[in-house]
N, C-alpha and C positions, 0 to 999 in steps of 0.2 A: 178789249180794253174797258168796255162798259161794265162787264162782269167783275173785272178786277177793281174798278172804282167802287162798285157796290159792295164787294167783299171788304175792301179796306175801310170804307165808310161805316160798315156795320161793326167792324172791330174797333175803329178809332173813336167814333162819336161817343159810345158809352164810356170810354176812358176819360173823355173830356168832362163828362157830367158826373162821374163818380165823386170828385171832391165836393161838388155842390150838393149832391145827395147826402154825403156824409156830414157836411156842414149843417144841413137842415136839422140833423139830430141834436146839434149843439145849440141851436138858436131857441132859447127858452122863453120867448115873449109870451106873457100871460101866465107863466108859472111862478111859483114862489122862488125867490132867489136862494140858492143854497148858502147856508151860513158858514162862517169860518172865523177863527181867531188867529191872528198872526202878530208878529212883532214889527213895528215900524223901524226904519233904518236909524231913527233917532232914539230907539230903545223902548218906547211905549208899547203896551199890548193893546191891540185894536181888534174889536169884534164887529162884524157886519151888523149884528143885532143891536149894537150900541147906537146905531143910526136910525132906529125905528122912529117914525114920525117925521123924518126928513126925506127929501128926494136924494138918492145916492147916484152919483156918476162913478162907475167902477171901471177902471182900465186895467186890463191884464197885459203885461208886457214881458218881453225877453230883452236881452241886450242886443239890439239891432238898430239900424238907422230908421226903419219905419216906426219902430217903437219910440225912438227918441222924438220923432216928429209928432206922433200922436200924444206922447207924454207932454210935449210942449203945448200942444193944443189943449190938453186938460188943464194946464196952468192958466190959460186964457179963460177957460170955462170957470175955473176956481175963482179967478179975480172978478169975473162978471157976476158971479152968484153969491159972493160973500154977504152974510147977513140976511139971506133970504130963506133959510131953512133947507139948505142944500149942503151935502157933504160930497167932496170929490176925493176919491181914494185911488191910488195906483198900487199895483202889486207886481213885483218881479216874480212871475209865476213859474219861472224855469229853474228855480233852485240855485241860482247863482250865489256866490259868497258875498257877504256884506261889503267887503273891500271892493270887489268887482262892481257891485251895484253902485257903491259910492263914487267910484271913478266914472262910471257910466253917467250918473246924474250930474257930476261936475262938468261933463262935456256938453250938456244941454245948452242950447242957445239962450235959454231963460232959466232963472233960478226956480227950482221946484219947491213950493212952499206948502203944498197939500201933503197929507200923509202918504208916504211911499213905503209899502210893506214888503218884507222879505218872506219868501215862501220856500224854505229849504227842502220841504218834502213834496213840493209841487201839488199841494192840496187843491189849490184853485184850478190848476190845469185839469185835474181829475173831475172836480165838481162842475166846472163850466166848459170843459172840452176845448179850452183855448190853445193847448199845445200845438195843435195842427193849424190853427188859424189865429195868427198874432200880427199886429195888436188887435185886441178885442175890447170893445167899449159897450157897457151896459148902462141903461138908465133904469133905476129901480124906484118904484113909487113909495109913498109914505107908509104903506102897509107891507112892504117887502116883496112886492110883485114886480117882476121884470116887465117893463112896458116898451122898451126900445133896445135894439142891439145892432151893432154894425162891426164888421171885420175890416181891418186895414186902415191905412192912412190915405183917405181919399176925400173928395168933396162930400161923400155920404156921411162922413164922420168928422166934418170940420167943426170948429168951435161954434159958429153961428147955428148950425144944424142941431148940435147937442143942446145948446142953450134954449133953442126953440122948443125942443122936446121937454126940457126941464120946466120951462115956463107953462107949458100945457098942463103939466102935473100940478104945478103950484096954483094954477087958476082953477083946478078942480075938473078939468075936462077929461081926465082919465088918461090922457097921453097916448091913446091908441092910434096907431098909424097903419 
């Protein structure tokens, strides 16, 4: 029995850690944020480069309940940081149609007023590796370097936590965690 437990443990434990090991390759804290240009659901063209000089909170989302919760969290971040040199941007990174994304946004418990971009070619999923780990939130400094990143809707990516990371960057502390 002990040998069976050892064999099963040897086979099962690595499978539990594989997602974390793969995820580590997507967490790009300290690296330059990959740039992209997409169209907002409202029709404007938005480039990540256009936010240089600002702290950027970037959320990568699909159409799912955790993404709705995290997208609502970003609305609170947006409201808390308006006028402070901060840009909050959401991206439907899964390539969903504009109509579907619009219906999804209309179901949010709050009205989303930050730019919400469409990514029909899943460019951001490829650049940021978000497709396997959604929702995904990045805080990017004024020079375009990723300083903080979290996956999922949890206390680790709540509005207060994100705002605290943003405030570190605004204060010039570098935001390293």
